[in-house]
C-alpha positions as CSV (number, residue, x, y, z in Angstrom):
1,M,11.6,-23.7,-51.5
2,N,9.7,-24.5,-48.3
3,E,12.4,-22.9,-46.1
4,P,11.6,-19.2,-47.0
5,H,7.9,-19.8,-46.3
6,E,8.8,-21.4,-42.9
7,L,11.2,-18.5,-42.2
8,E,8.4,-15.9,-42.9
9,K,6.0,-17.9,-40.7
10,L,8.5,-18.0,-37.8
11,D,9.2,-14.3,-38.2
12,G,5.5,-13.6,-38.1
13,E,5.2,-15.7,-34.9
14,I,8.1,-13.8,-33.3
15,H,6.5,-10.5,-34.2
16,R,3.1,-11.6,-32.7
17,R,4.8,-12.9,-29.5
18,K,6.8,-9.6,-29.1
19,A,3.6,-7.6,-29.5
20,E,1.8,-9.9,-26.9
21,M,4.7,-9.5,-24.5
22,A,4.6,-5.7,-24.9
23,R,0.8,-5.7,-24.2
24,L,1.3,-7.9,-21.1
25,E,4.1,-5.6,-19.8
26,D,1.8,-2.6,-20.3
27,Q,-1.0,-4.4,-18.5
28,Q,1.4,-5.3,-15.6
29,K,2.3,-1.6,-15.3
30,I,-1.3,-0.6,-15.2
31,L,-2.1,-3.2,-12.5
32,A,0.9,-2.1,-10.4
33,K,-0.2,1.5,-10.6
34,E,-3.8,0.5,-9.5
35,A,-2.3,-1.5,-6.6
36,T,-0.3,1.6,-5.5
37,L,-3.4,3.8,-5.7
38,L,-5.5,1.3,-3.7
39,N,-2.8,1.1,-1.0
40,R,-2.7,4.9,-0.8
41,R,-6.5,5.1,-0.5
42,Q,-6.5,2.5,2.2
43,R,-3.7,4.3,4.1
44,T,-5.5,7.7,3.8
45,R,-8.7,6.1,5.1
46,R,-6.9,4.5,8.0
47,L,-5.2,7.8,8.9
48,C,-8.5,9.7,8.8
49,I,-10.3,7.1,11.0
50,R,-7.5,6.9,13.5
51,G,-7.0,10.6,13.6
52,G,-10.7,11.0,14.3
53,M,-10.4,8.5,17.1
54,L,-7.5,10.4,18.6
55,E,-9.3,13.7,18.4
56,S,-12.3,12.3,20.2
57,F,-10.1,11.8,23.3
58,L,-8.4,15.2,23.1
59,G,-11.6,17.2,23.9
60,V,-10.7,20.3,22.0
61,P,-8.0,19.2,19.6
62,E,-7.8,22.5,17.7
63,L,-6.4,24.2,20.9
64,L,-3.4,21.8,21.1
65,S,-0.3,22.1,18.9
66,D,1.1,19.1,17.1
67,E,4.0,19.0,19.5
68,Q,1.6,18.9,22.5
69,V,-0.3,16.0,20.9
70,M,2.9,14.2,20.2
71,T,4.0,14.6,23.8
72,L,0.7,13.2,25.0
73,L,1.1,10.2,22.7
74,K,4.6,9.6,23.9
75,L,3.4,9.6,27.5
76,A,0.4,7.4,26.8
77,F,2.4,4.9,24.9
78,N,5.2,4.8,27.5
79,T,3.0,3.3,30.2
80,S,3.4,-0.4,30.9
81,V,-0.3,-1.1,30.4
82,V,-0.3,0.2,26.8
83,V,3.1,-1.4,26.0
84,N,1.8,-4.8,27.2
85,Q,-1.5,-4.5,25.4
86,L,0.3,-3.4,22.2
87,S,2.6,-6.4,22.4
88,V,-0.4,-8.7,22.8
89,Y,-2.0,-7.1,19.7
90,L,1.2,-7.5,17.7
91,T,1.6,-11.1,18.8
92,E,-1.9,-11.9,17.6
93,V,-1.4,-10.5,14.1
94,T,2.3,-11.6,13.6
95,P,2.7,-15.1,12.3
């Protein structure tokens, strides 16, 4: 006689645990989406700041094509001074 009551009790516990698991999975999806948005915002901000830095060195950036700017960057980053300094920076931040 006690067994049906215990069975109902266990079934109720299973139902509550499944509902809690579903809630936690939904919360996990929400947090993952928020992390993705935060990463995107950080990247957008970084691109805008660094693009502004680049344009400050170009003088009149609107007169140059994307290909011309890329050529300038390739030339600039191909010098030994820049390559050495970049390797120093990367060594500092890489564990």
